[in-house]
C-alpha atoms as an extended CHARMM CRD file, in Angstrom:
* protein
*
       254  EXT
         1         1  MET       CA            183.8570000000       53.8920000000      -82.8040000000  PROA      1               0.0000000000
         2         2  LYS       CA            183.9280000000       56.2900000000      -79.8770000000  PROA      2               0.0000000000
         3         3  LEU       CA            181.4360000000       55.8220000000      -77.0630000000  PROA      3               0.0000000000
         4         4  LEU       CA            179.5250000000       58.9870000000      -76.1800000000  PROA      4               0.0000000000
         5         5  LYS       CA            180.2680000000       60.2590000000      -72.7320000000  PROA      5               0.0000000000
         6         6  ARG       CA            177.2480000000       59.8200000000      -70.5090000000  PROA      6               0.0000000000
         7         7  ARG       CA            175.8340000000       62.8450000000      -68.7370000000  PROA      7               0.0000000000
         8         8  PRO       CA            176.0190000000       62.4640000000      -64.9200000000  PROA      8               0.0000000000
         9         9  PHE       CA            172.2320000000       62.3580000000      -64.3900000000  PROA      9               0.0000000000
        10        10  LEU       CA            171.7090000000       59.8730000000      -67.2270000000  PROA      10              0.0000000000
        11        11  ALA       CA            174.5350000000       57.7530000000      -65.9090000000  PROA      11              0.0000000000
        12        12  SER       CA            172.9490000000       57.7060000000      -62.4500000000  PROA      12              0.0000000000
        13        13  LEU       CA            169.6090000000       56.5990000000      -63.9050000000  PROA      13              0.0000000000
        14        14  LEU       CA            171.2590000000       53.8180000000      -65.8770000000  PROA      14              0.0000000000
        15        15  ALA       CA            173.0890000000       52.7800000000      -62.7510000000  PROA      15              0.0000000000
        16        16  GLY       CA            169.8060000000       52.5180000000      -60.8650000000  PROA      16              0.0000000000
        17        17  ALA       CA            170.3440000000       55.6590000000      -58.7980000000  PROA      17              0.0000000000
        18        18  ALA       CA            166.9980000000       57.3540000000      -59.5620000000  PROA      18              0.0000000000
        19        19  PRO       CA            165.5020000000       56.6870000000      -56.0860000000  PROA      19              0.0000000000
        20        20  SER       CA            168.4280000000       58.4240000000      -54.4140000000  PROA      20              0.0000000000
        21        21  VAL       CA            167.9620000000       61.4300000000      -56.6900000000  PROA      21              0.0000000000
        22        22  LEU       CA            164.2690000000       61.6060000000      -55.7590000000  PROA      22              0.0000000000
        23        23  ALA       CA            165.0980000000       61.2240000000      -52.0970000000  PROA      23              0.0000000000
        24        24  ALA       CA            167.5020000000       64.1520000000      -52.2870000000  PROA      24              0.0000000000
        25        25  GLN       CA            164.8130000000       66.2800000000      -53.9360000000  PROA      25              0.0000000000
        26        26  THR       CA            161.7400000000       65.2810000000      -51.9200000000  PROA      26              0.0000000000
        27        27  GLY       CA            162.8490000000       63.2370000000      -48.9240000000  PROA      27              0.0000000000
        28        28  TYR       CA            160.9590000000       60.2480000000      -50.3480000000  PROA      28              0.0000000000
        29        29  SER       CA            162.6410000000       57.2130000000      -51.8450000000  PROA      29              0.0000000000
        30        30  PRO       CA            160.2470000000       54.9710000000      -53.8580000000  PROA      30              0.0000000000
        31        31  LYS       CA            160.2120000000       51.2720000000      -53.0270000000  PROA      31              0.0000000000
        32        32  GLN       CA            158.9950000000       48.4100000000      -55.2020000000  PROA      32              0.0000000000
        33        33  SER       CA            156.3840000000       47.5770000000      -52.5570000000  PROA      33              0.0000000000
        34        34  ASP       CA            154.8780000000       51.1000000000      -52.5700000000  PROA      34              0.0000000000
        35        35  ARG       CA            151.3390000000       51.5790000000      -53.8720000000  PROA      35              0.0000000000
        36        36  PRO       CA            149.1000000000       54.6980000000      -54.0320000000  PROA      36              0.0000000000
        37        37  GLU       CA            147.5520000000       55.4930000000      -50.6730000000  PROA      37              0.0000000000
        38        38  PRO       CA            145.1310000000       58.1140000000      -49.3190000000  PROA      38              0.0000000000
        39        39  ARG       CA            146.4220000000       61.4360000000      -48.0780000000  PROA      39              0.0000000000
        40        40  GLU       CA            145.4600000000       62.5250000000      -44.6000000000  PROA      40              0.0000000000
        41        41  GLY       CA            144.0610000000       66.0430000000      -44.6630000000  PROA      41              0.0000000000
        42        42  ASP       CA            144.1570000000       68.4520000000      -47.5860000000  PROA      42              0.0000000000
        43        43  GLY       CA            147.8840000000       68.6660000000      -48.1310000000  PROA      43              0.0000000000
        44        44  PRO       CA            149.7530000000       71.9600000000      -48.5220000000  PROA      44              0.0000000000
        45        45  GLY       CA            148.4150000000       74.9980000000      -50.3410000000  PROA      45              0.0000000000
        46        46  PHE       CA            144.7170000000       74.9340000000      -49.4380000000  PROA      46              0.0000000000
        47        47  GLU       CA            143.1600000000       78.1120000000      -48.0460000000  PROA      47              0.0000000000
        48        48  SER       CA            139.7410000000       78.6600000000      -46.4940000000  PROA      48              0.0000000000
        49        49  ILE       CA            137.4630000000       81.0160000000      -48.4580000000  PROA      49              0.0000000000
        50        50  PHE       CA            134.4900000000       81.0270000000      -46.0490000000  PROA      50              0.0000000000
        51        51  ASP       CA            134.9720000000       81.9950000000      -42.4040000000  PROA      51              0.0000000000
        52        52  GLY       CA            131.8450000000       80.2510000000      -41.1030000000  PROA      52              0.0000000000
        53        53  LYS       CA            130.6870000000       83.4030000000      -39.3370000000  PROA      53              0.0000000000
        54        54  THR       CA            129.9680000000       86.0930000000      -41.9210000000  PROA      54              0.0000000000
        55        55  LEU       CA            129.3590000000       86.5820000000      -45.6380000000  PROA      55              0.0000000000
        56        56  ASP       CA            132.6170000000       88.5330000000      -45.9300000000  PROA      56              0.0000000000
        57        57  GLY       CA            134.1310000000       87.8320000000      -49.3470000000  PROA      57              0.0000000000
        58        58  TRP       CA            130.8300000000       86.6120000000      -50.7940000000  PROA      58              0.0000000000
        59        59  GLU       CA            128.0930000000       88.4870000000      -52.6240000000  PROA      59              0.0000000000
        60        60  GLY       CA            124.5320000000       87.3220000000      -53.1980000000  PROA      60              0.0000000000
        61        61  ASP       CA            120.9190000000       88.2040000000      -52.5090000000  PROA      61              0.0000000000
        62        62  ARG       CA            120.4710000000       88.2610000000      -48.7150000000  PROA      62              0.0000000000
        63        63  VAL       CA            116.8390000000       87.2130000000      -49.1710000000  PROA      63              0.0000000000
        64        64  TYR       CA            118.1460000000       83.7370000000      -49.9730000000  PROA      64              0.0000000000
        65        65  TRP       CA            121.5730000000       83.5620000000      -48.3360000000  PROA      65              0.0000000000
        66        66  ARG       CA            122.7540000000       83.7650000000      -44.7280000000  PROA      66              0.0000000000
        67        67  VAL       CA            125.2720000000       82.2470000000      -42.3010000000  PROA      67              0.0000000000
        68        68  GLU       CA            123.9360000000       79.8560000000      -39.6870000000  PROA      68              0.0000000000
        69        69  GLY       CA            125.6630000000       77.3360000000      -37.4490000000  PROA      69              0.0000000000
        70        70  GLY       CA            128.9900000000       77.7380000000      -39.2220000000  PROA      70              0.0000000000
        71        71  SER       CA            127.4530000000       77.1110000000      -42.6490000000  PROA      71              0.0000000000
        72        72  LEU       CA            126.6600000000       79.1470000000      -45.7230000000  PROA      72              0.0000000000
        73        73  VAL       CA            122.9060000000       78.6110000000      -46.0410000000  PROA      73              0.0000000000
        74        74  GLY       CA            120.7500000000       79.0630000000      -49.1250000000  PROA      74              0.0000000000
        75        75  GLU       CA            117.0190000000       78.7990000000      -48.5320000000  PROA      75              0.0000000000
        76        76  ILE       CA            113.8340000000       79.2820000000      -50.5330000000  PROA      76              0.0000000000
        77        77  THR       CA            110.6020000000       79.5710000000      -48.5640000000  PROA      77              0.0000000000
        78        78  PRO       CA            107.0090000000       79.5670000000      -49.8380000000  PROA      78              0.0000000000
        79        79  GLU       CA            107.1740000000       83.3670000000      -49.6570000000  PROA      79              0.0000000000
        80        80  THR       CA            110.4620000000       83.6750000000      -51.5840000000  PROA      80              0.0000000000
        81        81  VAL       CA            110.1210000000       81.1580000000      -54.4360000000  PROA      81              0.0000000000
        82        82  VAL       CA            112.4260000000       82.1480000000      -57.3120000000  PROA      82              0.0000000000
        83        83  LYS       CA            111.6480000000       82.2620000000      -61.0290000000  PROA      83              0.0000000000
        84        84  SER       CA            115.2850000000       81.8280000000      -62.0280000000  PROA      84              0.0000000000
        85        85  ASN       CA            118.4150000000       80.3950000000      -60.4400000000  PROA      85              0.0000000000
        86        86  THR       CA            120.4350000000       82.7070000000      -58.2330000000  PROA      86              0.0000000000
        87        87  PHE       CA            123.8980000000       82.3490000000      -56.6720000000  PROA      87              0.0000000000
        88        88  ILE       CA            126.0890000000       83.6460000000      -53.9230000000  PROA      88              0.0000000000
        89        89  ILE       CA            129.4860000000       84.3580000000      -55.4760000000  PROA      89              0.0000000000
        90        90  TRP       CA            132.9830000000       84.3280000000      -54.0150000000  PROA      90              0.0000000000
        91        91  GLN       CA            134.7270000000       87.6470000000      -54.5820000000  PROA      91              0.0000000000
        92        92  GLY       CA            138.2890000000       86.3700000000      -54.1750000000  PROA      92              0.0000000000
        93        93  GLY       CA            139.2290000000       86.0350000000      -57.8230000000  PROA      93              0.0000000000
        94        94  ARG       CA            138.6610000000       84.1390000000      -61.0540000000  PROA      94              0.0000000000
        95        95  PRO       CA            140.6610000000       80.9350000000      -60.6450000000  PROA      95              0.0000000000
        96        96  LYS       CA            141.9300000000       79.0340000000      -63.6530000000  PROA      96              0.0000000000
        97        97  ASP       CA            143.5960000000       75.8190000000      -62.4580000000  PROA      97              0.0000000000
        98        98  PHE       CA            142.6580000000       74.7900000000      -58.9170000000  PROA      98              0.0000000000
        99        99  GLU       CA            141.1940000000       72.2470000000      -56.5190000000  PROA      99              0.0000000000
       100       100  LEU       CA            138.0500000000       73.1320000000      -54.5690000000  PROA      100             0.0000000000
       101       101  LYS       CA            136.8330000000       71.1880000000      -51.5340000000  PROA      101             0.0000000000
       102       102  LEU       CA            133.7030000000       71.6600000000      -49.4280000000  PROA      102             0.0000000000
       103       103  ASP       CA            130.9200000000       69.8810000000      -47.5660000000  PROA      103             0.0000000000
       104       104  TYR       CA            127.2190000000       70.2090000000      -48.3750000000  PROA      104             0.0000000000
       105       105  ARG       CA            123.8710000000       69.1470000000      -46.9380000000  PROA      105             0.0000000000
       106       106  ILE       CA            120.5950000000       69.5400000000      -48.8240000000  PROA      106             0.0000000000
       107       107  THR       CA            116.9130000000       68.8920000000      -48.2310000000  PROA      107             0.0000000000
       108       108  ARG       CA            115.0740000000       66.1660000000      -50.1320000000  PROA      108             0.0000000000
       109       109  ASP       CA            113.4450000000       68.5720000000      -52.6110000000  PROA      109             0.0000000000
       110       110  GLY       CA            116.5270000000       70.7480000000      -52.8940000000  PROA      110             0.0000000000
       111       111  ASN       CA            118.4460000000       71.5160000000      -56.0770000000  PROA      111             0.0000000000
       112       112  SER       CA            121.7690000000       73.3360000000      -56.0480000000  PROA      112             0.0000000000
       113       113  GLY       CA            125.2080000000       73.2990000000      -57.5960000000  PROA      113             0.0000000000
       114       114  ILE       CA            128.7650000000       74.5650000000      -57.3460000000  PROA      114             0.0000000000
       115       115  ASN       CA            129.7060000000       76.7820000000      -60.2650000000  PROA      115             0.0000000000
       116       116  TYR       CA            133.3080000000       77.3980000000      -61.2620000000  PROA      116             0.0000000000
       117       117  ARG       CA            135.1630000000       79.0360000000      -64.1480000000  PROA      117             0.0000000000
       118       118  SER       CA            131.9000000000       80.9620000000      -64.4360000000  PROA      118             0.0000000000
       119       119  ALA       CA            130.7420000000       84.4420000000      -65.4130000000  PROA      119             0.0000000000
       120       120  VAL       CA            128.0010000000       86.6540000000      -64.0100000000  PROA      120             0.0000000000
       121       121  ILE       CA            125.4370000000       87.3240000000      -66.7460000000  PROA      121             0.0000000000
       122       122  PRO       CA            122.1590000000       89.2520000000      -67.1600000000  PROA      122             0.0000000000
       123       123  ASP       CA            119.0240000000       87.3050000000      -66.2690000000  PROA      123             0.0000000000
       124       124  PRO       CA            116.2640000000       87.8550000000      -68.8750000000  PROA      124             0.0000000000
       125       125  VAL       CA            113.6730000000       86.0230000000      -66.7520000000  PROA      125             0.0000000000
       126       126  THR       CA            114.3200000000       88.0350000000      -63.5740000000  PROA      126             0.0000000000
       127       127  PRO       CA            116.1260000000       91.2550000000      -64.5740000000  PROA      127             0.0000000000
       128       128  SER       CA            116.5180000000       92.2090000000      -60.8990000000  PROA      128             0.0000000000
       129       129  ASN       CA            118.5820000000       89.0570000000      -60.3000000000  PROA      129             0.0000000000
       130       130  ARG       CA            122.1780000000       90.3320000000      -60.2550000000  PROA      130             0.0000000000
       131       131  PHE       CA            123.5610000000       86.9150000000      -59.4220000000  PROA      131             0.0000000000
       132       132  ALA       CA            122.8610000000       84.6790000000      -62.4170000000  PROA      132             0.0000000000
       133       133  MET       CA            125.8590000000       82.7030000000      -63.6670000000  PROA      133             0.0000000000
       134       134  ARG       CA            127.0290000000       80.8100000000      -66.7240000000  PROA      134             0.0000000000
       135       135  GLY       CA            129.7280000000       78.1540000000      -66.5010000000  PROA      135             0.0000000000
       136       136  TYR       CA            130.7410000000       74.6910000000      -65.3300000000  PROA      136             0.0000000000
       137       137  GLN       CA            128.6980000000       73.2890000000      -62.4580000000  PROA      137             0.0000000000
       138       138  CYS       CA            129.0870000000       70.3270000000      -60.1580000000  PROA      138             0.0000000000
       139       139  ASP       CA            125.4000000000       69.4900000000      -59.8650000000  PROA      139             0.0000000000
       140       140  ILE       CA            123.7810000000       68.7240000000      -56.4820000000  PROA      140             0.0000000000
       141       141  ASP       CA            120.2510000000       67.6840000000      -55.5820000000  PROA      141             0.0000000000
       142       142  GLY       CA            118.4580000000       66.0530000000      -52.6780000000  PROA      142             0.0000000000
       143       143  LYS       CA            117.0210000000       63.1460000000      -54.6650000000  PROA      143             0.0000000000
       144       144  ALA       CA            120.3950000000       62.1260000000      -56.1440000000  PROA      144             0.0000000000
       145       145  ARG       CA            119.2240000000       62.4460000000      -59.7350000000  PROA      145             0.0000000000
       146       146  TYR       CA            121.9340000000       64.8940000000      -60.7800000000  PROA      146             0.0000000000
       147       147  THR       CA            124.5770000000       65.0070000000      -58.0480000000  PROA      147             0.0000000000
       148       148  GLY       CA            128.0830000000       64.7180000000      -59.5180000000  PROA      148             0.0000000000
       149       149  ASN       CA            127.1110000000       65.6000000000      -63.0900000000  PROA      149             0.0000000000
       150       150  ASN       CA            129.0490000000       68.2640000000      -64.9640000000  PROA      150             0.0000000000
       151       151  TYR       CA            126.3690000000       70.6460000000      -66.2080000000  PROA      151             0.0000000000
       152       152  GLU       CA            127.2220000000       73.9380000000      -67.8850000000  PROA      152             0.0000000000
       153       153  GLU       CA            124.7120000000       76.4170000000      -66.4460000000  PROA      153             0.0000000000
       154       154  LYS       CA            123.2410000000       78.6970000000      -69.1340000000  PROA      154             0.0000000000
       155       155  GLY       CA            125.6110000000       77.1120000000      -71.6450000000  PROA      155             0.0000000000
       156       156  ARG       CA            126.1830000000       73.7290000000      -73.2570000000  PROA      156             0.0000000000
       157       157  ARG       CA            124.1140000000       71.9190000000      -70.5900000000  PROA      157             0.0000000000
       158       158  PHE       CA            125.0110000000       68.2630000000      -69.8000000000  PROA      158             0.0000000000
       159       159  LEU       CA            128.7270000000       67.7720000000      -70.4080000000  PROA      159             0.0000000000
       160       160  ALA       CA            128.9640000000       64.5110000000      -68.4380000000  PROA      160             0.0000000000
       161       161  VAL       CA            126.4960000000       62.4590000000      -66.4450000000  PROA      161             0.0000000000
       162       162  ARG       CA            127.5420000000       60.7820000000      -63.2090000000  PROA      162             0.0000000000
       163       163  GLY       CA            129.6330000000       57.7020000000      -64.0420000000  PROA      163             0.0000000000
       164       164  GLN       CA            130.9430000000       59.0410000000      -67.3610000000  PROA      164             0.0000000000
       165       165  MET       CA            134.1830000000       60.2770000000      -68.8550000000  PROA      165             0.0000000000
       166       166  THR       CA            133.4460000000       62.4760000000      -71.8750000000  PROA      166             0.0000000000
       167       167  ARG       CA            135.1680000000       64.6020000000      -74.4780000000  PROA      167             0.0000000000
       168       168  VAL       CA            133.5000000000       67.8240000000      -75.6030000000  PROA      168             0.0000000000
       169       169  VAL       CA            134.3420000000       68.7670000000      -79.1920000000  PROA      169             0.0000000000
       170       170  GLY       CA            131.6370000000       71.2800000000      -80.1510000000  PROA      170             0.0000000000
       171       171  GLY       CA            129.0410000000       71.0580000000      -82.8750000000  PROA      171             0.0000000000
       172       172  ARG       CA            127.5580000000       67.8470000000      -81.4420000000  PROA      172             0.0000000000
       173       173  PRO       CA            126.6830000000       66.2880000000      -78.0580000000  PROA      173             0.0000000000
       174       174  PRO       CA            129.6780000000       65.3660000000      -75.8800000000  PROA      174             0.0000000000
       175       175  VAL       CA            131.4420000000       62.1740000000      -76.9150000000  PROA      175             0.0000000000
       176       176  LEU       CA            131.1770000000       59.3450000000      -74.3860000000  PROA      176             0.0000000000
       177       177  VAL       CA            134.7150000000       58.0450000000      -73.8550000000  PROA      177             0.0000000000
       178       178  SER       CA            134.0320000000       55.6270000000      -71.0160000000  PROA      178             0.0000000000
       179       179  THR       CA            131.3750000000       54.5570000000      -68.5290000000  PROA      179             0.0000000000
       180       180  PHE       CA            133.1850000000       53.6430000000      -65.3180000000  PROA      180             0.0000000000
       181       181  ALA       CA            130.1970000000       53.1660000000      -62.9630000000  PROA      181             0.0000000000
       182       182  SER       CA            126.4200000000       53.3050000000      -62.9740000000  PROA      182             0.0000000000
       183       183  PRO       CA            124.6980000000       56.4370000000      -61.6300000000  PROA      183             0.0000000000
       184       184  ASP       CA            122.7190000000       54.3190000000      -59.1680000000  PROA      184             0.0000000000
       185       185  ASP       CA            125.8150000000       52.6090000000      -57.7680000000  PROA      185             0.0000000000
       186       186  LEU       CA            127.5410000000       55.9400000000      -57.2610000000  PROA      186             0.0000000000
       187       187  ALA       CA            124.4510000000       57.3960000000      -55.5850000000  PROA      187             0.0000000000
       188       188  GLU       CA            124.7670000000       54.7850000000      -52.8480000000  PROA      188             0.0000000000
       189       189  SER       CA            127.7000000000       56.7870000000      -51.4520000000  PROA      189             0.0000000000
       190       190  PHE       CA            125.5320000000       59.8680000000      -50.8180000000  PROA      190             0.0000000000
       191       191  THR       CA            124.0320000000       60.5150000000      -47.3910000000  PROA      191             0.0000000000
       192       192  ASP       CA            121.0850000000       62.5380000000      -46.1110000000  PROA      192             0.0000000000
       193       193  GLY       CA            123.5760000000       64.4220000000      -43.9450000000  PROA      193             0.0000000000
       194       194  TRP       CA            126.8730000000       66.0200000000      -44.8450000000  PROA      194             0.0000000000
       195       195  ASN       CA            128.6720000000       65.0270000000      -48.0440000000  PROA      195             0.0000000000
       196       196  SER       CA            132.0990000000       66.1090000000      -49.2870000000  PROA      196             0.0000000000
       197       197  VAL       CA            132.8320000000       67.4610000000      -52.7660000000  PROA      197             0.0000000000
       198       198  HSD       CA            136.2220000000       67.6840000000      -54.4640000000  PROA      198             0.0000000000
       199       199  ILE       CA            136.4910000000       69.5100000000      -57.8040000000  PROA      199             0.0000000000
       200       200  LEU       CA            139.7060000000       69.5070000000      -59.8320000000  PROA      200             0.0000000000
       201       201  ALA       CA            140.0390000000       71.9110000000      -62.7560000000  PROA      201             0.0000000000
       202       202  LYS       CA            143.3630000000       71.6260000000      -64.5930000000  PROA      202             0.0000000000
       203       203  GLY       CA            143.7040000000       72.7010000000      -68.1860000000  PROA      203             0.0000000000
       204       204  ASN       CA            140.8630000000       71.2690000000      -70.2220000000  PROA      204             0.0000000000
       205       205  THR       CA            140.0790000000       68.4790000000      -67.7320000000  PROA      205             0.0000000000
       206       206  LEU       CA            137.3240000000       68.8550000000      -65.1190000000  PROA      206             0.0000000000
       207       207  THR       CA            136.9160000000       66.1710000000      -62.4550000000  PROA      207             0.0000000000
       208       208  HSD       CA            134.1450000000       65.8300000000      -59.8530000000  PROA      208             0.0000000000
       209       209  LEU       CA            134.3200000000       63.6120000000      -56.7640000000  PROA      209             0.0000000000
       210       210  VAL       CA            131.7410000000       63.1840000000      -53.9940000000  PROA      210             0.0000000000
       211       211  ASN       CA            132.5650000000       61.4180000000      -50.7330000000  PROA      211             0.0000000000
       212       212  GLY       CA            135.8460000000       60.2750000000      -52.2350000000  PROA      212             0.0000000000
       213       213  ARG       CA            134.2590000000       58.5660000000      -55.2410000000  PROA      213             0.0000000000
       214       214  LEU       CA            134.8220000000       59.6580000000      -58.8100000000  PROA      214             0.0000000000
       215       215  MET       CA            131.6000000000       61.0510000000      -60.3100000000  PROA      215             0.0000000000
       216       216  SER       CA            132.5200000000       62.4950000000      -63.7170000000  PROA      216             0.0000000000
       217       217  VAL       CA            135.4400000000       63.5480000000      -65.8990000000  PROA      217             0.0000000000
       218       218  VAL       CA            135.1500000000       66.0240000000      -68.7810000000  PROA      218             0.0000000000
       219       219  MET       CA            137.8870000000       66.7280000000      -71.3160000000  PROA      219             0.0000000000
       220       220  ASP       CA            136.7480000000       69.9920000000      -72.8940000000  PROA      220             0.0000000000
       221       221  ASP       CA            138.2760000000       70.4320000000      -76.3520000000  PROA      221             0.0000000000
       222       222  ASP       CA            135.5850000000       72.8650000000      -77.5030000000  PROA      222             0.0000000000
       223       223  VAL       CA            138.0750000000       75.7360000000      -77.6140000000  PROA      223             0.0000000000
       224       224  PRO       CA            135.7270000000       78.5530000000      -78.7760000000  PROA      224             0.0000000000
       225       225  ASN       CA            133.1870000000       77.8190000000      -76.0520000000  PROA      225             0.0000000000
       226       226  ARG       CA            135.0790000000       76.4830000000      -73.0430000000  PROA      226             0.0000000000
       227       227  PRO       CA            135.7630000000       78.8540000000      -70.1410000000  PROA      227             0.0000000000
       228       228  VAL       CA            139.3760000000       78.7820000000      -68.9580000000  PROA      228             0.0000000000
       229       229  ALA       CA            138.9280000000       80.8360000000      -65.7680000000  PROA      229             0.0000000000
       230       230  GLY       CA            136.1410000000       82.4670000000      -63.8320000000  PROA      230             0.0000000000
       231       231  ARG       CA            134.0780000000       82.9410000000      -60.7070000000  PROA      231             0.0000000000
       232       232  ILE       CA            133.0550000000       80.3990000000      -58.0740000000  PROA      232             0.0000000000
       233       233  GLY       CA            129.4930000000       80.4360000000      -56.7370000000  PROA      233             0.0000000000
       234       234  VAL       CA            126.8570000000       78.1990000000      -55.1610000000  PROA      234             0.0000000000
       235       235  GLN       CA            123.2220000000       78.0750000000      -56.1920000000  PROA      235             0.0000000000
       236       236  VAL       CA            119.5980000000       78.0070000000      -55.1330000000  PROA      236             0.0000000000
       237       237  HSD       CA            117.5120000000       76.6070000000      -57.9730000000  PROA      237             0.0000000000
       238       238  VAL       CA            114.0600000000       77.1890000000      -59.3730000000  PROA      238             0.0000000000
       239       239  GLY       CA            111.5930000000       74.7860000000      -57.7780000000  PROA      239             0.0000000000
       240       240  PRO       CA            109.8450000000       74.1160000000      -54.4750000000  PROA      240             0.0000000000
       241       241  PRO       CA            110.9990000000       75.4580000000      -51.1030000000  PROA      241             0.0000000000
       242       242  MET       CA            114.4200000000       74.0580000000      -50.2320000000  PROA      242             0.0000000000
       243       243  LYS       CA            117.4800000000       74.4990000000      -48.0820000000  PROA      243             0.0000000000
       244       244  VAL       CA            121.1260000000       73.8380000000      -48.8730000000  PROA      244             0.0000000000
       245       245  GLU       CA            124.1190000000       74.3020000000      -46.5680000000  PROA      245             0.0000000000
       246       246  TYR       CA            127.8170000000       74.5910000000      -47.4150000000  PROA      246             0.0000000000
       247       247  ARG       CA            130.7610000000       74.5510000000      -45.0220000000  PROA      247             0.0000000000
       248       248  ASN       CA            134.5550000000       74.0360000000      -44.9190000000  PROA      248             0.0000000000
       249       249  ILE       CA            135.0280000000       75.7170000000      -48.2950000000  PROA      249             0.0000000000
       250       250  ARG       CA            138.6820000000       75.7780000000      -49.2960000000  PROA      250             0.0000000000
       251       251  ILE       CA            140.7310000000       76.1280000000      -52.4600000000  PROA      251             0.0000000000
       252       252  ARG       CA            144.2230000000       75.4120000000      -53.7340000000  PROA      252             0.0000000000
       253       253  ARG       CA            145.2430000000       77.4010000000      -56.7910000000  PROA      253             0.0000000000
       254       254  TYR       CA            147.9740000000       76.3460000000      -59.2150000000  PROA      254             0.0000000000
């Protein structure tokens, strides 16, 4: 019986030459002792989408939004209490697959969120509000009740609570796949000062991290209802007077 002639690449793998192939392609040769390790900085491909000085590239109601001290500030005062949620919205596109990173700081009674793959929709409660949104949201609040949740604003509501991996199938509540931490344990990583958020949206999988800790993972298989691309915006929420600040907003699109 004839032996099949091995292809060169297959032959190199069988001969244990895979590391040298990787080294030629990437400059990195894996070693048996290697383990995953943190990356310093953002890595290549991230771009800033807020200049820290102006609202250029963003659109929202100037009653509630301004730039102050290098931050994008949303504030509700006793004189400007809202009857429905309103956003300031990035005008730079409708990303599909991306990573979004930013820092936030919020007052104790504050409620906010980072919307993505979202759409601007009419607001029946406040028709003059041109900045209502529907879509995925990384929830944020000052009392750490909701921070890290995946909540679909004006849509399917709670898709995953902090500490959960879920699968959304439609026609029923999301399916709990795994509980990887308790909400209270995860909340211990939050501070009263600045916190960092990292959102990853790739295909049907949405991942939220805060201060480097995994908060929630959603696998959205509800094809008729899931958004696949859309706007990015940040929110001031119905409720008492509050203040939220965002800075260092940057994105990497795939």
